[in-house]
Legacy VTK file of the C-alpha trace (Angstrom):
# vtk DataFile Version 3.0
C-alpha trace
ASCII
DATASET POLYDATA
POINTS 83 float
5.762 -59.122 -45.592
4.573 -55.592 -46.906
2.779 -53.965 -44.260
-0.516 -55.963 -45.279
-2.838 -58.112 -43.300
-1.929 -62.000 -43.374
-4.996 -63.917 -44.076
-5.110 -67.475 -43.350
-2.012 -67.672 -41.130
-2.208 -69.927 -38.301
-2.128 -68.698 -34.426
-1.659 -71.241 -32.039
-1.991 -70.002 -27.921
-0.602 -72.624 -24.929
-0.386 -72.200 -21.526
-2.434 -70.525 -18.688
-3.641 -71.922 -15.410
-5.221 -75.370 -17.076
-2.289 -75.580 -20.260
-4.899 -75.434 -23.019
-3.753 -75.497 -26.260
-6.251 -73.856 -29.043
-5.170 -73.218 -32.933
-7.068 -70.688 -35.195
-6.666 -68.915 -38.487
-6.395 -65.506 -39.183
-9.344 -63.751 -41.426
-8.918 -61.498 -44.030
-7.641 -58.455 -42.317
-5.089 -60.462 -40.040
-7.696 -60.360 -37.488
-7.982 -63.613 -34.884
-9.925 -64.384 -31.671
-9.512 -66.773 -29.076
-12.512 -66.356 -26.011
-12.840 -67.376 -22.912
-9.024 -68.336 -21.903
-8.732 -68.724 -18.085
-6.060 -65.876 -16.580
-2.535 -66.995 -16.649
0.574 -66.130 -19.179
0.224 -67.776 -22.474
2.285 -68.410 -25.367
0.950 -66.986 -28.775
2.771 -68.468 -31.522
2.066 -67.602 -35.682
2.991 -69.480 -38.634
2.921 -68.282 -41.859
3.876 -70.607 -44.569
4.674 -73.244 -41.777
7.307 -70.896 -40.535
6.725 -70.216 -36.685
7.035 -66.617 -35.201
6.110 -66.338 -31.738
5.603 -63.750 -28.671
6.450 -65.427 -25.171
4.357 -64.720 -22.057
1.461 -62.932 -23.175
-0.689 -62.614 -19.120
-4.036 -62.681 -19.729
-6.629 -61.913 -17.568
-10.299 -63.425 -18.621
-12.582 -60.349 -17.649
-10.211 -57.930 -19.889
-10.161 -58.080 -23.964
-6.993 -57.686 -25.072
-5.072 -57.231 -28.671
-1.873 -58.623 -29.707
-0.253 -57.561 -32.827
2.779 -59.093 -34.609
4.816 -57.316 -36.809
6.097 -60.311 -39.059
8.715 -57.720 -40.516
10.494 -56.889 -37.666
10.160 -60.569 -36.302
12.051 -61.839 -39.282
14.938 -59.380 -39.197
14.896 -60.619 -35.285
13.351 -58.179 -33.672
10.647 -58.855 -30.576
7.217 -57.475 -31.101
6.128 -55.411 -28.774
2.453 -55.277 -27.006
LINES 1 84
83 0 1 2 3 4 5 6 7 8 9 10 11 12 13 14 15 16 17 18 19 20 21 22 23 24 25 26 27 28 29 30 31 32 33 34 35 36 37 38 39 40 41 42 43 44 45 46 47 48 49 50 51 52 53 54 55 56 57 58 59 60 61 62 63 64 65 66 67 68 69 70 71 72 73 74 75 76 77 78 79 80 81 82
């Protein structure tokens, strides 16, 4: 990874109070959106070329938009991403 956005990466989110499981793809700017999630803790997983990297236990409050960014280069080096 060279610091540029990743287009077409798969992003999965699982958990919350309902056990929701959703997936989507990043756009040309590396962005992804999951709407109408209920409050709870979720596991967000990013797959690039089918290789998973994940950020565990993201707390979501349904009325507050949030942004979670992934530094895939740092993750590949074994560093946990920061919120």
